[in-house]
C-alpha positions as CSV (number, residue, x, y, z in Angstrom):
1,M,34.6,3.1,-0.3
2,S,32.3,6.5,-0.1
3,N,30.4,5.4,-3.2
4,E,29.5,2.2,-1.3
5,V,28.6,4.2,1.5
6,T,26.3,6.5,-0.4
7,T,24.7,3.7,-2.6
8,G,24.1,1.8,0.7
9,R,22.7,4.9,2.4
10,S,20.3,5.5,-0.5
11,S,18.8,2.0,-0.8
12,A,18.4,1.9,2.6
13,L,16.5,5.5,2.3
14,A,14.5,4.1,-0.9
15,A,13.5,1.0,1.3
16,L,12.3,3.1,4.4
17,K,10.1,5.5,1.8
18,S,8.6,2.2,0.9
19,L,8.0,1.0,4.1
20,K,6.4,4.3,5.3
21,T,4.1,4.1,2.1
22,G,3.2,0.5,2.6
23,I,2.1,1.1,6.3
24,A,0.2,4.1,5.6
25,N,-1.9,2.2,2.7
26,V,-2.5,-0.5,5.4
27,R,-3.6,1.7,8.0
28,Q,-5.7,3.5,5.7
29,R,-7.5,0.2,5.1
30,L,-7.9,-1.2,8.6
31,P,-11.4,-0.6,9.9
32,E,-12.0,2.6,12.3
33,N,-12.6,1.4,15.8
34,S,-13.5,4.2,17.9
35,G,-14.6,2.3,20.8
36,S,-17.9,3.5,21.3
37,P,-20.7,0.8,21.4
38,F,-22.7,0.7,18.2
39,L,-25.9,2.0,18.0
40,R,-28.7,-0.1,15.7
41,M,-32.3,-0.3,15.0
42,G,-34.2,-3.6,15.6
43,T,-36.9,-5.2,13.0
44,D,-39.1,-4.2,15.7
45,G,-38.3,-0.2,15.5
46,E,-36.8,-0.3,18.6
47,W,-33.2,1.5,19.1
48,V,-30.5,-0.1,21.1
49,F,-26.8,-0.1,21.7
50,G,-23.9,-2.3,23.2
51,Q,-23.4,-5.8,23.8
52,D,-26.1,-5.5,26.3
53,D,-28.9,-4.2,24.1
54,N,-29.4,-0.9,26.3
55,V,-32.5,0.5,25.0
56,V,-32.9,3.8,23.5
57,K,-36.2,5.4,24.1
58,V,-37.6,6.8,20.7
59,G,-37.4,10.6,20.6
60,T,-34.2,10.7,22.5
61,E,-31.6,13.3,21.3
62,A,-28.1,13.4,20.6
63,V,-25.5,15.5,19.1
64,L,-23.6,14.4,16.0
65,N,-19.5,15.1,16.0
66,P,-18.9,15.8,11.8
67,L,-15.5,15.0,12.4
68,S,-16.1,11.6,13.0
69,I,-17.9,10.7,9.7
70,R,-16.3,7.9,7.8
71,H,-17.6,6.7,4.5
72,G,-16.7,3.7,2.6
73,Y,-17.7,-0.2,2.1
74,T,-18.8,-3.5,4.0
75,C,-19.1,-6.8,3.0
76,W,-21.6,-9.3,4.3
77,T,-23.1,-12.9,3.3
78,N,-26.7,-13.0,2.2
79,R,-27.9,-16.3,3.5
80,T,-31.4,-17.6,3.9
81,K,-32.4,-18.6,7.6
82,E,-31.7,-22.3,6.6
83,Q,-28.3,-21.5,6.0
84,G,-27.7,-19.8,8.9
85,K,-26.7,-16.9,10.1
86,N,-24.8,-14.0,8.4
87,E,-21.2,-12.9,8.5
88,N,-19.2,-9.7,8.0
89,L,-16.5,-10.7,5.4
90,G,-14.8,-7.5,5.4
91,E,-15.1,-3.7,5.7
92,E,-13.1,-0.6,4.4
93,M,-13.7,2.6,5.9
94,F,-12.0,5.7,5.4
95,R,-12.0,9.5,6.4
96,L,-13.8,12.4,4.5
97,S,-10.3,13.6,3.5
98,D,-9.3,10.1,1.8
99,E,-10.2,9.0,-1.8
100,V,-12.4,6.1,-1.7
101,P,-11.9,3.3,-4.4
102,M,-14.5,1.8,-6.6
103,A,-16.1,-1.3,-4.8
104,H,-14.5,-3.4,-7.4
105,Q,-11.4,-2.5,-6.8
106,L,-11.5,-3.8,-3.5
107,E,-10.6,-7.9,-2.8
108,Q,-13.7,-9.5,-3.6
109,H,-15.1,-12.3,-1.3
110,K,-17.2,-15.5,-1.1
111,D,-19.7,-16.6,1.4
112,P,-17.3,-19.5,2.7
113,K,-20.3,-21.7,3.7
114,T,-22.1,-21.5,0.5
115,G,-19.4,-20.3,-2.3
116,A,-22.1,-17.4,-3.1
117,S,-20.4,-14.0,-4.4
118,C,-20.6,-11.5,-1.7
119,P,-20.9,-7.9,-3.0
120,W,-19.8,-4.6,-1.2
121,K,-21.9,-2.2,-0.2
122,D,-22.0,1.2,0.8
123,Q,-21.6,2.1,4.5
124,L,-21.5,5.4,6.8
125,S,-20.9,5.8,10.1
126,M,-20.3,8.6,12.8
127,D,-20.0,9.0,16.7
128,V,-23.2,10.6,18.5
129,K,-23.7,11.4,22.0
130,F,-26.9,11.3,23.8
131,V,-27.8,14.8,25.1
132,D,-31.2,13.7,27.2
133,G,-32.9,10.4,28.4
134,K,-31.6,7.8,30.3
135,H,-28.2,7.5,28.5
136,K,-27.4,11.5,28.9
137,G,-24.0,11.6,28.0
138,V,-23.2,8.2,26.5
139,Q,-21.4,8.2,23.0
140,V,-22.1,5.4,20.6
141,L,-21.1,4.8,16.8
142,F,-23.8,4.6,14.4
143,K,-22.6,2.6,11.6
144,T,-25.2,1.6,8.7
145,S,-25.3,0.3,5.2
146,S,-29.0,-0.4,4.8
147,V,-31.1,1.7,2.3
148,G,-33.0,3.5,5.3
149,G,-30.2,4.4,7.2
150,M,-28.1,5.7,4.3
151,T,-31.2,7.8,3.3
152,A,-31.3,9.3,6.7
153,C,-27.7,10.2,6.8
154,R,-28.0,11.5,3.4
155,G,-30.6,14.2,4.7
156,I,-28.2,15.1,7.4
157,M,-25.4,15.7,5.4
158,D,-27.5,17.6,3.0
159,A,-28.8,20.0,6.0
160,M,-24.8,20.3,7.1
161,L,-23.4,21.4,3.6
162,E,-26.0,24.2,4.0
163,R,-25.3,24.9,7.2
164,L,-21.7,25.4,6.4
165,D,-22.6,27.9,3.7
166,E,-23.6,30.2,6.5
167,D,-21.4,32.4,8.9
168,T,-22.0,30.2,12.1
169,D,-19.6,27.9,14.3
170,F,-23.0,25.6,15.0
171,V,-22.1,22.7,12.6
172,C,-22.8,20.0,14.6
173,P,-26.7,18.9,14.4
174,I,-28.7,17.5,17.1
175,I,-30.9,15.0,16.1
176,T,-34.1,13.2,17.6
177,I,-33.7,9.1,17.4
178,D,-36.7,7.9,15.8
179,N,-38.3,5.6,13.2
180,D,-40.7,4.9,10.9
181,S,-42.5,2.2,8.8
182,Y,-43.9,1.0,5.6
183,K,-45.5,-1.8,4.2
184,H,-43.2,-4.3,2.4
185,K,-44.1,-6.4,-0.5
186,S,-42.5,-9.6,1.1
187,W,-42.1,-8.8,4.7
188,G,-44.8,-6.8,5.7
189,K,-44.6,-3.9,8.2
190,T,-41.0,-2.6,8.1
191,Y,-39.2,-0.2,10.4
192,V,-36.6,2.0,8.8
193,P,-34.5,4.8,10.9
194,K,-36.2,8.5,11.3
195,L,-33.6,11.1,11.9
196,E,-35.0,14.8,12.5
197,I,-32.5,17.8,12.8
198,V,-33.8,20.1,16.0
199,G,-31.2,22.1,16.6
200,W,-27.1,23.1,16.4
201,A,-24.3,23.0,18.5
202,N,-20.4,23.8,17.9
203,L,-17.6,21.5,18.1
204,D,-17.2,22.3,21.9
205,G,-20.8,20.7,22.4
206,V,-22.1,24.3,23.2
207,E,-25.8,24.5,22.1
208,Q,-27.2,27.7,20.1
209,D,-29.4,29.9,21.6
210,A,-28.7,27.6,25.0
211,D,-29.8,29.1,28.3
212,E,-27.5,31.1,30.1
213,D,-26.8,28.5,32.3
214,Q,-26.3,25.8,30.1
215,T,-23.0,25.7,28.9
216,K,-22.3,22.1,27.6
217,L,-24.2,19.6,25.9
218,A,-24.3,15.8,27.2
219,P,-22.0,15.6,30.5
220,A,-20.3,12.5,31.3
221,K,-22.3,12.2,34.4
222,V,-25.9,10.8,34.1
223,E,-28.1,13.4,35.2
224,P,-32.3,13.1,36.0
225,E,-34.6,13.9,33.1
226,P,-34.1,17.5,32.0
227,E,-37.5,19.8,31.8
228,P,-38.7,20.4,28.2
229,A,-36.4,23.0,26.4
230,P,-37.8,26.3,24.9
231,T,-39.4,25.9,21.7
232,R,-36.8,25.0,18.9
233,R,-37.5,25.4,14.8
234,A,-37.3,21.9,13.4
235,S,-35.0,21.7,10.4
236,R,-36.3,21.3,6.9
237,V,-35.1,17.5,7.1
238,P,-37.2,14.6,8.7
239,V,-35.8,11.9,6.9
240,T,-37.5,8.5,6.6
241,E,-36.7,5.5,3.9
242,V,-38.3,3.9,1.1
243,A,-36.8,0.8,0.8
244,D,-36.9,-2.2,-1.2
245,E,-34.6,-4.8,0.8
246,A,-35.5,-7.0,3.7
247,P,-34.8,-6.1,7.0
248,E,-32.0,-7.0,9.0
249,A,-32.5,-9.2,12.1
250,V,-31.2,-7.9,15.7
251,D,-32.0,-9.4,18.7
252,E,-33.7,-7.0,20.9
253,A,-34.1,-6.5,24.8
254,P,-37.3,-5.0,25.9
255,A,-37.3,-1.9,27.6
256,P,-38.0,-1.4,31.5
257,A,-41.9,-1.1,31.9
258,D,-41.3,1.8,34.7
259,E,-39.1,4.0,32.2
260,E,-40.6,7.2,31.4
261,P,-40.3,8.3,27.8
262,P,-37.8,11.4,27.0
263,A,-38.8,14.6,27.2
264,R,-39.5,15.9,23.5
265,R,-38.1,19.2,22.4
266,R,-40.9,21.4,21.2
267,R,-39.9,23.0,17.8
268,R,-39.8,26.4,17.1
269,A,-42.0,28.0,14.3
C-alpha cells in the first residue's frame, strides 16, 4: 500500500513539475504589455502616442528605463495598398536575461489574405518618460522594428554599455525625441527617428548634476514649461538612420497651432 502511495505521489510531483515548466514557457512567449501608450513616429516625421495620437513636439526630452528593455521579434504582413491594411500576425518579446531563440525556431506565419510568407523581424521596446514639454510625467512605450528605430536604439545601448563600465549610478539616458530624413530612391523624402543622449539619471529618476531644488525627474503632475536647464554636454551618439525600406504609414493628428515648442536643453561643451 505504501509503495502505491509513494508511486502516486511521485507521479503527481512529476506532473506538477511538468506543468510549472509548461506555464513558464507559455509565460515567456506572451507579448509584454506595460500598459503604457505606444510612442511612434509617422511618415511625416511627427511623433505621437496613444490612441488619440497625442503629438510630441520635436526636441522633447525623455528618460529611458534600462530595466524595461525587451528584445525579440514581430511578424507583419507585407501588403500593397491595393491588398489592404497590414496586420500583425505575432510577437515574441523577451527580457534581457532571457535566451532569445532564432527566428526560424518560431512558428512561421502566412498572410491569411494573400497566402504570402511573412518573416519575423527583430524588434526592441523600452519605456520612456517625458521630462519636459506638454506631456511631462507621461510614460510611454517605444517599440520599433524599423531599420531607423533599431539603429537609434543600438546607438543608445552602445552608450549605456560604456556608461556601465564607469563607477556611477547614473545609467538611465535622457534623450531628445527628434527626427532626421533622407531621400529614398522609391519613396522620396523619408523620415527616420533621431534620438540623442543629452544627460543621465539614476534608477530613482534623479538627474546627474541636477540643481539642488530638483530632486526627481518627470513628476506625475503636469507642470508649466520649465526654464532652459544649464548647459549640458552632449553624448557622443546622435543617432540617425540609413535605411532601405519603405516608411510605415501612421495616421497622424495635427499639432495645435498655438502650442510652443519645448525648451531645448543646452549642451555642455
